[in-house]
Biopython code that builds the backbone (N, CA, C, O; Angstrom):
import numpy as np
from Bio.PDB.StructureBuilder import StructureBuilder

atoms = [
    (1, "MET", "N", (-13.652, 9.518, -2.669)),
    (1, "MET", "CA", (-13.313, 9.277, -1.280)),
    (1, "MET", "C", (-11.883, 8.741, -1.217)),
    (1, "MET", "O", (-11.563, 7.722, -1.829)),
    (2, "ASP", "N", (-11.042, 9.429, -0.480)),
    (2, "ASP", "CA", (-9.664, 8.993, -0.294)),
    (2, "ASP", "C", (-9.476, 8.646, 1.174)),
    (2, "ASP", "O", (-9.726, 9.469, 2.054)),
    (3, "ILE", "N", (-9.036, 7.425, 1.429)),
    (3, "ILE", "CA", (-8.887, 6.921, 2.789)),
    (3, "ILE", "C", (-7.424, 6.647, 3.068)),
    (3, "ILE", "O", (-6.753, 5.964, 2.295)),
    (4, "ILE", "N", (-6.933, 7.178, 4.168)),
    (4, "ILE", "CA", (-5.604, 6.831, 4.657)),
    (4, "ILE", "C", (-5.830, 6.077, 5.956)),
    (4, "ILE", "O", (-6.172, 6.670, 6.980)),
    (5, "ASP", "N", (-5.636, 4.767, 5.906)),
    (5, "ASP", "CA", (-5.944, 3.885, 7.028)),
    (5, "ASP", "C", (-4.690, 3.653, 7.870)),
    (5, "ASP", "O", (-4.112, 2.566, 7.863)),
    (6, "LEU", "N", (-4.283, 4.695, 8.593)),
    (6, "LEU", "CA", (-3.133, 4.648, 9.491)),
    (6, "LEU", "C", (-3.535, 5.330, 10.794)),
    (6, "LEU", "O", (-4.376, 6.228, 10.790)),
    (7, "HIS", "N", (-2.943, 4.912, 11.900)),
    (7, "HIS", "CA", (-3.217, 5.578, 13.170)),
    (7, "HIS", "C", (-2.760, 7.029, 13.131)),
    (7, "HIS", "O", (-3.388, 7.900, 13.734)),
    (8, "ASP", "N", (-1.663, 7.288, 12.419)),
    (8, "ASP", "CA", (-1.127, 8.640, 12.291)),
    (8, "ASP", "C", (-0.928, 8.956, 10.804)),
    (8, "ASP", "O", (0.141, 8.690, 10.255)),
    (9, "PRO", "N", (-1.947, 9.519, 10.152)),
    (9, "PRO", "CA", (-1.861, 9.800, 8.717)),
    (9, "PRO", "C", (-0.725, 10.743, 8.328)),
    (9, "PRO", "O", (-0.334, 10.776, 7.161)),
    (10, "SER", "N", (-0.188, 11.506, 9.273)),
    (10, "SER", "CA", (0.907, 12.424, 8.937)),
    (10, "SER", "C", (2.167, 11.664, 8.518)),
    (10, "SER", "O", (3.070, 12.250, 7.922)),
    (11, "ARG", "N", (2.235, 10.383, 8.819)),
    (11, "ARG", "CA", (3.402, 9.583, 8.420)),
    (11, "ARG", "C", (3.554, 9.500, 6.896)),
    (11, "ARG", "O", (4.656, 9.286, 6.390)),
    (12, "VAL", "N", (2.458, 9.667, 6.176)),
    (12, "VAL", "CA", (2.498, 9.601, 4.715)),
    (12, "VAL", "C", (2.126, 10.941, 4.090)),
    (12, "VAL", "O", (1.640, 10.995, 2.960)),
    (13, "ASN", "N", (2.353, 12.000, 4.820)),
    (13, "ASN", "CA", (2.002, 13.340, 4.374)),
    (13, "ASN", "C", (3.134, 13.967, 3.553)),
    (13, "ASN", "O", (3.419, 15.156, 3.691)),
    (14, "ARG", "N", (3.761, 13.180, 2.721)),
    (14, "ARG", "CA", (4.853, 13.637, 1.851)),
    (14, "ARG", "C", (4.993, 12.655, 0.696)),
    (14, "ARG", "O", (4.335, 11.615, 0.670)),
    (15, "GLN", "N", (5.843, 12.990, -0.244)),
    (15, "GLN", "CA", (6.097, 12.074, -1.357)),
    (15, "GLN", "C", (6.835, 10.837, -0.841)),
    (15, "GLN", "O", (7.749, 10.967, -0.026)),
    (16, "PRO", "N", (6.458, 9.649, -1.297)),
    (16, "PRO", "CA", (7.200, 8.448, -0.884)),
    (16, "PRO", "C", (8.640, 8.493, -1.404)),
    (16, "PRO", "O", (8.945, 9.146, -2.402)),
    (17, "ASP", "N", (9.508, 7.780, -0.696)),
    (17, "ASP", "CA", (10.904, 7.698, -1.133)),
    (17, "ASP", "C", (11.058, 6.809, -2.363)),
    (17, "ASP", "O", (11.973, 6.992, -3.166)),
    (18, "LYS", "N", (10.145, 5.839, -2.500)),
    (18, "LYS", "CA", (10.185, 4.947, -3.661)),
    (18, "LYS", "C", (8.795, 4.352, -3.845)),
    (18, "LYS", "O", (8.068, 4.138, -2.875)),
    (19, "VAL", "N", (8.433, 4.086, -5.096)),
    (19, "VAL", "CA", (7.126, 3.510, -5.424)),
    (19, "VAL", "C", (7.332, 2.364, -6.407)),
    (19, "VAL", "O", (8.118, 2.477, -7.348)),
    (20, "GLU", "N", (6.627, 1.268, -6.186)),
    (20, "GLU", "CA", (6.616, 0.150, -7.136)),
    (20, "GLU", "C", (5.172, -0.097, -7.563)),
    (20, "GLU", "O", (4.323, -0.421, -6.733)),
    (21, "VAL", "N", (4.895, 0.054, -8.853)),
    (21, "VAL", "CA", (3.552, -0.168, -9.395)),
    (21, "VAL", "C", (3.363, -1.674, -9.596)),
    (21, "VAL", "O", (4.194, -2.342, -10.212)),
    (22, "LEU", "N", (2.256, -2.190, -9.066)),
    (22, "LEU", "CA", (1.953, -3.616, -9.167)),
    (22, "LEU", "C", (0.859, -3.906, -10.188)),
    (22, "LEU", "O", (0.801, -4.998, -10.755)),
    (23, "PHE", "N", (-0.002, -2.929, -10.418)),
    (23, "PHE", "CA", (-1.132, -3.113, -11.330)),
    (23, "PHE", "C", (-1.538, -1.744, -11.841)),
    (23, "PHE", "O", (-1.662, -0.798, -11.062)),
    (24, "ASN", "N", (-1.749, -1.633, -13.153)),
    (24, "ASN", "CA", (-2.075, -0.315, -13.700)),
    (24, "ASN", "C", (-2.981, -0.396, -14.924)),
    (24, "ASN", "O", (-2.993, 0.535, -15.729)),
    (25, "SER", "N", (-3.732, -1.469, -15.090)),
    (25, "SER", "CA", (-4.521, -1.583, -16.310)),
    (25, "SER", "C", (-5.937, -1.059, -16.167)),
    (25, "SER", "O", (-6.577, -0.748, -17.172)),
    (26, "GLY", "N", (-6.442, -0.953, -14.949)),
    (26, "GLY", "CA", (-7.745, -0.347, -14.724)),
    (26, "GLY", "C", (-8.934, -1.151, -15.174)),
    (26, "GLY", "O", (-10.017, -0.590, -15.340)),
    (27, "ASP", "N", (-8.781, -2.446, -15.380)),
    (27, "ASP", "CA", (-9.912, -3.237, -15.859)),
    (27, "ASP", "C", (-10.195, -4.467, -14.990)),
    (27, "ASP", "O", (-10.680, -5.484, -15.486)),
    (28, "PHE", "N", (-9.896, -4.372, -13.720)),
    (28, "PHE", "CA", (-10.127, -5.472, -12.787)),
    (28, "PHE", "C", (-11.259, -5.075, -11.847)),
    (28, "PHE", "O", (-11.198, -4.034, -11.194)),
    (29, "GLU", "N", (-12.291, -5.911, -11.784)),
    (29, "GLU", "CA", (-13.425, -5.597, -10.926)),
    (29, "GLU", "C", (-13.483, -6.568, -9.758)),
    (29, "GLU", "O", (-13.339, -7.779, -9.927)),
    (30, "GLU", "N", (-13.695, -6.015, -8.567)),
    (30, "GLU", "CA", (-13.824, -6.807, -7.352)),
    (30, "GLU", "C", (-15.023, -6.287, -6.578)),
    (30, "GLU", "O", (-15.044, -5.124, -6.177)),
    (31, "GLN", "N", (-16.015, -7.130, -6.365)),
    (31, "GLN", "CA", (-17.218, -6.787, -5.605)),
    (31, "GLN", "C", (-17.892, -5.514, -6.124)),
    (31, "GLN", "O", (-18.367, -4.688, -5.344)),
    (32, "GLY", "N", (-17.926, -5.370, -7.439)),
    (32, "GLY", "CA", (-18.601, -4.228, -8.052)),
    (32, "GLY", "C", (-17.782, -2.950, -8.078)),
    (32, "GLY", "O", (-18.291, -1.900, -8.469)),
    (33, "ILE", "N", (-16.532, -3.021, -7.672)),
    (33, "ILE", "CA", (-15.656, -1.847, -7.675)),
    (33, "ILE", "C", (-14.535, -2.078, -8.688)),
    (33, "ILE", "O", (-13.890, -3.127, -8.686)),
    (34, "LEU", "N", (-14.316, -1.098, -9.544)),
    (34, "LEU", "CA", (-13.287, -1.195, -10.577)),
    (34, "LEU", "C", (-11.945, -0.762, -10.006)),
    (34, "LEU", "O", (-11.784, 0.387, -9.596)),
    (35, "VAL", "N", (-10.982, -1.677, -9.979)),
    (35, "VAL", "CA", (-9.633, -1.387, -9.491)),
    (35, "VAL", "C", (-8.824, -0.841, -10.661)),
    (35, "VAL", "O", (-8.698, -1.488, -11.701)),
    (36, "LYS", "N", (-8.278, 0.358, -10.477)),
    (36, "LYS", "CA", (-7.559, 1.036, -11.550)),
    (36, "LYS", "C", (-6.043, 0.946, -11.409)),
    (36, "LYS", "O", (-5.329, 0.835, -12.406)),
    (37, "HIS", "N", (-5.549, 0.995, -10.168)),
    (37, "HIS", "CA", (-4.100, 1.125, -9.959)),
    (37, "HIS", "C", (-3.747, 0.592, -8.574)),
    (37, "HIS", "O", (-4.457, 0.855, -7.603)),
    (38, "VAL", "N", (-2.646, -0.159, -8.485)),
    (38, "VAL", "CA", (-2.162, -0.685, -7.203)),
    (38, "VAL", "C", (-0.653, -0.475, -7.139)),
    (38, "VAL", "O", (0.067, -0.768, -8.094)),
    (39, "GLU", "N", (-0.190, 0.033, -6.007)),
    (39, "GLU", "CA", (1.252, 0.204, -5.827)),
    (39, "GLU", "C", (1.636, 0.028, -4.370)),
    (39, "GLU", "O", (0.800, 0.134, -3.473)),
    (40, "LEU", "N", (2.905, -0.242, -4.151)),
    (40, "LEU", "CA", (3.490, -0.206, -2.820)),
    (40, "LEU", "C", (4.341, 1.045, -2.740)),
    (40, "LEU", "O", (5.044, 1.395, -3.688)),
    (41, "ARG", "N", (4.271, 1.718, -1.596)),
    (41, "ARG", "CA", (5.020, 2.959, -1.391)),
    (41, "ARG", "C", (5.950, 2.786, -0.197)),
    (41, "ARG", "O", (5.561, 2.246, 0.839)),
    (42, "LEU", "N", (7.172, 3.248, -0.357)),
    (42, "LEU", "CA", (8.174, 3.174, 0.709)),
    (42, "LEU", "C", (8.435, 4.562, 1.263)),
    (42, "LEU", "O", (8.734, 5.500, 0.524)),
    (43, "TYR", "N", (8.316, 4.675, 2.582)),
    (43, "TYR", "CA", (8.664, 5.903, 3.295)),
    (43, "TYR", "C", (9.755, 5.539, 4.299)),
    (43, "TYR", "O", (9.513, 4.753, 5.215)),
    (44, "ILE", "N", (10.940, 6.097, 4.138)),
    (44, "ILE", "CA", (12.015, 5.896, 5.112)),
    (44, "ILE", "C", (11.792, 6.924, 6.217)),
    (44, "ILE", "O", (11.837, 8.130, 5.975)),
    (45, "GLU", "N", (11.550, 6.433, 7.438)),
    (45, "GLU", "CA", (11.220, 7.343, 8.525)),
    (45, "GLU", "C", (12.429, 7.744, 9.358)),
    (45, "GLU", "O", (12.462, 8.842, 9.914)),
    (46, "LYS", "N", (13.401, 6.884, 9.448)),
    (46, "LYS", "CA", (14.626, 7.225, 10.178)),
    (46, "LYS", "C", (15.704, 6.219, 9.828)),
    (46, "LYS", "O", (15.426, 5.182, 9.225)),
    (47, "ASN", "N", (16.935, 6.529, 10.207)),
    (47, "ASN", "CA", (18.069, 5.639, 9.985)),
    (47, "ASN", "C", (18.774, 5.407, 11.315)),
    (47, "ASN", "O", (19.085, 6.354, 12.037)),
    (48, "ASP", "N", (19.019, 4.168, 11.624)),
    (48, "ASP", "CA", (19.737, 3.799, 12.839)),
    (48, "ASP", "C", (21.114, 3.290, 12.423)),
    (48, "ASP", "O", (21.238, 2.550, 11.447)),
    (49, "GLU", "N", (22.143, 3.686, 13.161)),
    (49, "GLU", "CA", (23.504, 3.270, 12.806)),
    (49, "GLU", "C", (23.658, 1.757, 12.760)),
    (49, "GLU", "O", (24.339, 1.234, 11.878)),
    (50, "LYS", "N", (23.044, 1.056, 13.685)),
    (50, "LYS", "CA", (23.192, -0.402, 13.745)),
    (50, "LYS", "C", (22.123, -1.147, 12.953)),
    (50, "LYS", "O", (22.421, -2.141, 12.290)),
    (51, "LEU", "N", (20.887, -0.674, 13.016)),
    (51, "LEU", "CA", (19.771, -1.403, 12.409)),
    (51, "LEU", "C", (19.458, -0.986, 10.979)),
    (51, "LEU", "O", (18.767, -1.709, 10.261)),
    (52, "GLY", "N", (19.953, 0.160, 10.562)),
    (52, "GLY", "CA", (19.692, 0.640, 9.206)),
    (52, "GLY", "C", (18.407, 1.450, 9.129)),
    (52, "GLY", "O", (17.957, 2.007, 10.131)),
    (53, "PRO", "N", (17.814, 1.517, 7.932)),
    (53, "PRO", "CA", (16.622, 2.346, 7.744)),
    (53, "PRO", "C", (15.373, 1.727, 8.363)),
    (53, "PRO", "O", (15.177, 0.513, 8.321)),
    (54, "PHE", "N", (14.530, 2.590, 8.941)),
    (54, "PHE", "CA", (13.212, 2.163, 9.407)),
    (54, "PHE", "C", (12.247, 2.445, 8.272)),
    (54, "PHE", "O", (12.028, 3.601, 7.910)),
    (55, "SER", "N", (11.669, 1.394, 7.708)),
    (55, "SER", "CA", (10.808, 1.508, 6.537)),
    (55, "SER", "C", (9.340, 1.412, 6.911)),
    (55, "SER", "O", (8.937, 0.534, 7.674)),
    (56, "LEU", "N", (8.552, 2.315, 6.370)),
    (56, "LEU", "CA", (7.101, 2.202, 6.383)),
    (56, "LEU", "C", (6.707, 1.902, 4.949)),
    (56, "LEU", "O", (6.920, 2.723, 4.056)),
    (57, "ILE", "N", (6.130, 0.723, 4.725)),
    (57, "ILE", "CA", (5.670, 0.346, 3.391)),
    (57, "ILE", "C", (4.148, 0.341, 3.430)),
    (57, "ILE", "O", (3.539, -0.346, 4.250)),
    (58, "THR", "N", (3.542, 1.114, 2.534)),
    (58, "THR", "CA", (2.092, 1.156, 2.455)),
    (58, "THR", "C", (1.633, 0.610, 1.109)),
    (58, "THR", "O", (2.366, 0.633, 0.121)),
    (59, "SER", "N", (0.404, 0.123, 1.102)),
    (59, "SER", "CA", (-0.233, -0.236, -0.156)),
    (59, "SER", "C", (-1.145, 0.923, -0.539)),
    (59, "SER", "O", (-1.755, 1.555, 0.324)),
    (60, "PHE", "N", (-1.233, 1.192, -1.814)),
    (60, "PHE", "CA", (-2.112, 2.231, -2.332)),
    (60, "PHE", "C", (-2.936, 1.607, -3.443)),
    (60, "PHE", "O", (-2.394, 1.132, -4.441)),
    (61, "VAL", "N", (-4.262, 1.612, -3.261)),
    (61, "VAL", "CA", (-5.169, 1.038, -4.256)),
    (61, "VAL", "C", (-6.134, 2.131, -4.691)),
    (61, "VAL", "O", (-6.853, 2.708, -3.875)),
    (62, "GLN", "N", (-6.137, 2.403, -5.990)),
    (62, "GLN", "CA", (-7.028, 3.416, -6.556)),
    (62, "GLN", "C", (-8.152, 2.707, -7.299)),
    (62, "GLN", "O", (-7.905, 1.805, -8.100)),
    (63, "THR", "N", (-9.394, 3.122, -7.027)),
    (63, "THR", "CA", (-10.563, 2.517, -7.652)),
    (63, "THR", "C", (-11.465, 3.596, -8.229)),
    (63, "THR", "O", (-11.181, 4.788, -8.112)),
    (64, "ASP", "N", (-12.549, 3.169, -8.848)),
    (64, "ASP", "CA", (-13.527, 4.130, -9.356)),
    (64, "ASP", "C", (-14.351, 4.753, -8.227)),
    (64, "ASP", "O", (-15.078, 5.718, -8.461)),
    (65, "LYS", "N", (-14.250, 4.225, -7.022)),
    (65, "LYS", "CA", (-14.992, 4.753, -5.862)),
    (65, "LYS", "C", (-14.113, 5.547, -4.908)),
    (65, "LYS", "O", (-14.616, 6.111, -3.937)),
    (66, "GLY", "N", (-12.801, 5.604, -5.165)),
    (66, "GLY", "CA", (-11.862, 6.312, -4.314)),
    (66, "GLY", "C", (-10.577, 5.524, -4.161)),
    (66, "GLY", "O", (-10.371, 4.512, -4.831)),
    (67, "SER", "N", (-9.718, 5.994, -3.277)),
    (67, "SER", "CA", (-8.436, 5.321, -3.065)),
    (67, "SER", "C", (-8.260, 4.982, -1.590)),
    (67, "SER", "O", (-8.858, 5.600, -0.708)),
    (68, "VAL", "N", (-7.416, 3.976, -1.353)),
    (68, "VAL", "CA", (-7.113, 3.535, 0.004)),
    (68, "VAL", "C", (-5.604, 3.375, 0.121)),
    (68, "VAL", "O", (-4.976, 2.707, -0.701)),
    (69, "GLU", "N", (-5.025, 3.994, 1.149)),
    (69, "GLU", "CA", (-3.616, 3.775, 1.473)),
    (69, "GLU", "C", (-3.568, 3.227, 2.894)),
    (69, "GLU", "O", (-4.121, 3.826, 3.816)),
    (70, "MET", "N", (-2.906, 2.088, 3.065)),
    (70, "MET", "CA", (-2.829, 1.460, 4.381)),
    (70, "MET", "C", (-1.461, 0.815, 4.587)),
    (70, "MET", "O", (-0.738, 0.544, 3.628)),
    (71, "ILE", "N", (-1.124, 0.576, 5.832)),
    (71, "ILE", "CA", (0.164, -0.040, 6.158)),
    (71, "ILE", "C", (0.219, -1.453, 5.606)),
    (71, "ILE", "O", (-0.698, -2.248, 5.808)),
    (72, "TYR", "N", (1.296, -1.756, 4.912)),
    (72, "TYR", "CA", (1.573, -3.117, 4.480)),
    (72, "TYR", "C", (2.611, -3.746, 5.419)),
    (72, "TYR", "O", (2.446, -4.885, 5.857)),
    (73, "ASP", "N", (3.675, -3.003, 5.724)),
    (73, "ASP", "CA", (4.737, -3.503, 6.597)),
    (73, "ASP", "C", (5.511, -2.306, 7.140)),
    (73, "ASP", "O", (5.516, -1.231, 6.539)),
    (74, "GLU", "N", (6.154, -2.503, 8.267)),
    (74, "GLU", "CA", (7.018, -1.461, 8.806)),
    (74, "GLU", "C", (8.053, -2.083, 9.721)),
    (74, "GLU", "O", (7.835, -3.143, 10.308)),
    (75, "GLY", "N", (9.179, -1.406, 9.830)),
    (75, "GLY", "CA", (10.233, -1.858, 10.716)),
    (75, "GLY", "C", (11.599, -1.695, 10.081)),
    (75, "GLY", "O", (11.742, -1.130, 8.997)),
    (76, "PHE", "N", (12.590, -2.199, 10.779)),
    (76, "PHE", "CA", (13.963, -2.189, 10.263)),
    (76, "PHE", "C", (14.101, -3.400, 9.347)),
    (76, "PHE", "O", (14.421, -4.498, 9.803)),
    (77, "ARG", "N", (13.861, -3.200, 8.074)),
    (77, "ARG", "CA", (13.800, -4.292, 7.100)),
    (77, "ARG", "C", (14.978, -4.314, 6.129)),
    (77, "ARG", "O", (14.982, -5.109, 5.190)),
    (78, "GLY", "N", (15.964, -3.464, 6.336)),
    (78, "GLY", "CA", (17.130, -3.454, 5.457)),
    (78, "GLY", "C", (16.975, -2.486, 4.300)),
    (78, "GLY", "O", (15.959, -1.800, 4.177)),
    (79, "ASN", "N", (17.993, -2.438, 3.454)),
    (79, "ASN", "CA", (18.041, -1.471, 2.361)),
    (79, "ASN", "C", (17.140, -1.818, 1.181)),
    (79, "ASN", "O", (16.798, -0.931, 0.399)),
    (80, "ASP", "N", (16.749, -3.071, 1.031)),
    (80, "ASP", "CA", (15.969, -3.499, -0.131)),
    (80, "ASP", "C", (14.560, -3.930, 0.270)),
    (80, "ASP", "O", (13.996, -4.846, -0.328)),
    (81, "SER", "N", (13.995, -3.276, 1.274)),
    (81, "SER", "CA", (12.724, -3.721, 1.845)),
    (81, "SER", "C", (11.568, -3.668, 0.845)),
    (81, "SER", "O", (10.744, -4.581, 0.816)),
    (82, "LEU", "N", (11.494, -2.630, 0.035)),
    (82, "LEU", "CA", (10.385, -2.505, -0.903)),
    (82, "LEU", "C", (10.438, -3.599, -1.961)),
    (82, "LEU", "O", (9.418, -4.221, -2.258)),
    (83, "ASN", "N", (11.596, -3.836, -2.526)),
    (83, "ASN", "CA", (11.725, -4.875, -3.548)),
    (83, "ASN", "C", (11.373, -6.251, -2.983)),
    (83, "ASN", "O", (10.709, -7.040, -3.656)),
    (84, "ARG", "N", (11.803, -6.546, -1.768)),
    (84, "ARG", "CA", (11.469, -7.838, -1.152)),
    (84, "ARG", "C", (9.970, -7.969, -0.906)),
    (84, "ARG", "O", (9.403, -9.050, -1.069)),
    (85, "ALA", "N", (9.332, -6.879, -0.517)),
    (85, "ALA", "CA", (7.882, -6.897, -0.302)),
    (85, "ALA", "C", (7.146, -7.142, -1.618)),
    (85, "ALA", "O", (6.186, -7.912, -1.658)),
    (86, "VAL", "N", (7.587, -6.497, -2.683)),
    (86, "VAL", "CA", (6.977, -6.701, -3.998)),
    (86, "VAL", "C", (7.143, -8.150, -4.442)),
    (86, "VAL", "O", (6.183, -8.770, -4.901)),
    (87, "GLN", "N", (8.336, -8.689, -4.313)),
    (87, "GLN", "CA", (8.577, -10.076, -4.712)),
    (87, "GLN", "C", (7.714, -11.051, -3.922)),
    (87, "GLN", "O", (7.202, -12.021, -4.481)),
    (88, "PHE", "N", (7.551, -10.800, -2.634)),
    (88, "PHE", "CA", (6.712, -11.655, -1.811)),
    (88, "PHE", "C", (5.256, -11.597, -2.287)),
    (88, "PHE", "O", (4.599, -12.629, -2.421)),
    (89, "LEU", "N", (4.766, -10.398, -2.539)),
    (89, "LEU", "CA", (3.373, -10.245, -2.985)),
    (89, "LEU", "C", (3.095, -10.970, -4.297)),
    (89, "LEU", "O", (2.113, -11.703, -4.406)),
    (90, "VAL", "N", (3.941, -10.770, -5.276)),
    (90, "VAL", "CA", (3.663, -11.335, -6.598)),
    (90, "VAL", "C", (3.936, -12.831, -6.672)),
    (90, "VAL", "O", (3.405, -13.504, -7.556)),
    (91, "SER", "N", (4.739, -13.363, -5.779)),
    (91, "SER", "CA", (5.028, -14.794, -5.838)),
    (91, "SER", "C", (4.150, -15.631, -4.914)),
    (91, "SER", "O", (4.207, -16.860, -4.956)),
    (92, "ASN", "N", (3.335, -14.980, -4.076)),
    (92, "ASN", "CA", (2.516, -15.723, -3.113)),
    (92, "ASN", "C", (1.042, -15.345, -3.168)),
    (92, "ASN", "O", (0.346, -15.472, -2.161)),
    (93, "LEU", "N", (0.556, -14.896, -4.291)),
    (93, "LEU", "CA", (-0.845, -14.508, -4.456)),
    (93, "LEU", "C", (-1.287, -13.438, -3.475)),
    (93, "LEU", "O", (-2.475, -13.318, -3.175)),
    (94, "GLY", "N", (-0.343, -12.663, -2.976)),
    (94, "GLY", "CA", (-0.665, -11.622, -2.019)),
    (94, "GLY", "C", (-1.346, -10.416, -2.626)),
    (94, "GLY", "O", (-2.005, -9.656, -1.916)),
    (95, "LEU", "N", (-1.202, -10.227, -3.922)),
    (95, "LEU", "CA", (-1.811, -9.069, -4.575)),
    (95, "LEU", "C", (-3.334, -9.119, -4.469)),
    (95, "LEU", "O", (-3.965, -8.096, -4.202)),
    (96, "SER", "N", (-3.924, -10.279, -4.673)),
    (96, "SER", "CA", (-5.383, -10.381, -4.575)),
    (96, "SER", "C", (-5.854, -10.114, -3.151)),
    (96, "SER", "O", (-6.890, -9.479, -2.956)),
    (97, "ALA", "N", (-5.115, -10.584, -2.161)),
    (97, "ALA", "CA", (-5.479, -10.338, -0.762)),
    (97, "ALA", "C", (-5.361, -8.849, -0.431)),
    (97, "ALA", "O", (-6.207, -8.299, 0.274)),
    (98, "LEU", "N", (-4.327, -8.211, -0.933)),
    (98, "LEU", "CA", (-4.134, -6.778, -0.704)),
    (98, "LEU", "C", (-5.285, -5.978, -1.312)),
    (98, "LEU", "O", (-5.795, -5.053, -0.681)),
    (99, "ILE", "N", (-5.694, -6.327, -2.526)),
    (99, "ILE", "CA", (-6.812, -5.643, -3.183)),
    (99, "ILE", "C", (-8.108, -5.880, -2.409)),
    (99, "ILE", "O", (-8.872, -4.942, -2.181)),
    (100, "LEU", "N", (-8.359, -7.116, -2.008)),
    (100, "LEU", "CA", (-9.579, -7.435, -1.274)),
    (100, "LEU", "C", (-9.646, -6.675, 0.048)),
    (100, "LEU", "O", (-10.694, -6.139, 0.408)),
    (101, "ARG", "N", (-8.537, -6.631, 0.763)),
    (101, "ARG", "CA", (-8.481, -5.892, 2.035)),
    (101, "ARG", "C", (-8.797, -4.413, 1.813)),
    (101, "ARG", "O", (-9.511, -3.805, 2.610)),
    (102, "SER", "N", (-8.274, -3.838, 0.742)),
    (102, "SER", "CA", (-8.535, -2.429, 0.425)),
    (102, "SER", "C", (-9.993, -2.203, 0.051)),
    (102, "SER", "O", (-10.587, -1.201, 0.448)),
    (103, "ILE", "N", (-10.571, -3.120, -0.705)),
    (103, "ILE", "CA", (-11.979, -3.010, -1.103)),
    (103, "ILE", "C", (-12.881, -3.086, 0.126)),
    (103, "ILE", "O", (-13.839, -2.322, 0.240)),
    (104, "ILE", "N", (-12.583, -3.993, 1.033)),
    (104, "ILE", "CA", (-13.362, -4.111, 2.273)),
    (104, "ILE", "C", (-13.291, -2.812, 3.069)),
    (104, "ILE", "O", (-14.308, -2.341, 3.576)),
    (105, "THR", "N", (-12.106, -2.234, 3.182)),
    (105, "THR", "CA", (-11.946, -0.962, 3.884)),
    (105, "THR", "C", (-12.744, 0.147, 3.202)),
    (105, "THR", "O", (-13.436, 0.917, 3.867)),
    (106, "LEU", "N", (-12.647, 0.226, 1.882)),
    (106, "LEU", "CA", (-13.363, 1.239, 1.120)),
    (106, "LEU", "C", (-14.871, 1.079, 1.282)),
    (106, "LEU", "O", (-15.579, 2.057, 1.519)),
    (107, "LYS", "N", (-15.357, -0.144, 1.155)),
    (107, "LYS", "CA", (-16.794, -0.384, 1.312)),
    (107, "LYS", "C", (-17.271, -0.035, 2.710)),
    (107, "LYS", "O", (-18.380, 0.474, 2.873)),
    (108, "GLY", "N", (-16.458, -0.299, 3.718)),
    (108, "GLY", "CA", (-16.817, 0.059, 5.077)),
    (108, "GLY", "C", (-17.005, 1.564, 5.246)),
    (108, "GLY", "O", (-17.883, 2.002, 5.990)),
    (109, "HIS", "N", (-16.191, 2.348, 4.563)),
    (109, "HIS", "CA", (-16.321, 3.808, 4.636)),
    (109, "HIS", "C", (-17.489, 4.307, 3.779)),
    (109, "HIS", "O", (-18.144, 5.284, 4.141)),
    (110, "ILE", "N", (-17.752, 3.654, 2.664)),
    (110, "ILE", "CA", (-18.869, 4.045, 1.802)),
    (110, "ILE", "C", (-20.193, 3.790, 2.516)),
    (110, "ILE", "O", (-21.112, 4.605, 2.431)),
    (111, "ASP", "N", (-20.294, 2.661, 3.218)),
    (111, "ASP", "CA", (-21.529, 2.271, 3.904)),
    (111, "ASP", "C", (-21.826, 3.146, 5.120)),
    (111, "ASP", "O", (-22.974, 3.239, 5.553)),
    (112, "ASP", "N", (-20.778, 3.797, 5.680)),
    (112, "ASP", "CA", (-20.978, 4.616, 6.885)),
    (112, "ASP", "C", (-21.648, 5.902, 6.613)),
    (112, "ASP", "O", (-21.878, 6.686, 7.534)),
]
sb = StructureBuilder()
sb.init_structure("model")
sb.init_model(0)
sb.init_chain("A")
sb.init_seg("    ")
for serial, (resi, resn, name, xyz) in enumerate(atoms, 1):
    if name == "N":
        sb.init_residue(resn, " ", resi, " ")
    sb.init_atom(name, np.array(xyz, "f"), 0.0, 1.0, " ", f" {name:<3s}", serial, name[0])
structure = sb.get_structure()
């Protein structure tokens, strides 16, 4: 089961402009689901002369039950938006919250 949790899934219907892998060991279990891979993906949707790039940053979590891609952040965040998002996640225990949110979403779709 692959879930794209966005109002408009076509926004991520292409290769991301940049990807940062946060977890790739495949041996982390949360609520009975094996987490295999976690990454943040950057999609540049447009460029404004004054505000710079409009970034859509999604989280992608791959598990033994399927994958979930959902919005992490979006907006005019500057040229280094993905790196700043990664630094924030790893320095503030945000990775566990991101995984838990994805597992809850996945379980909600499995139960339906």
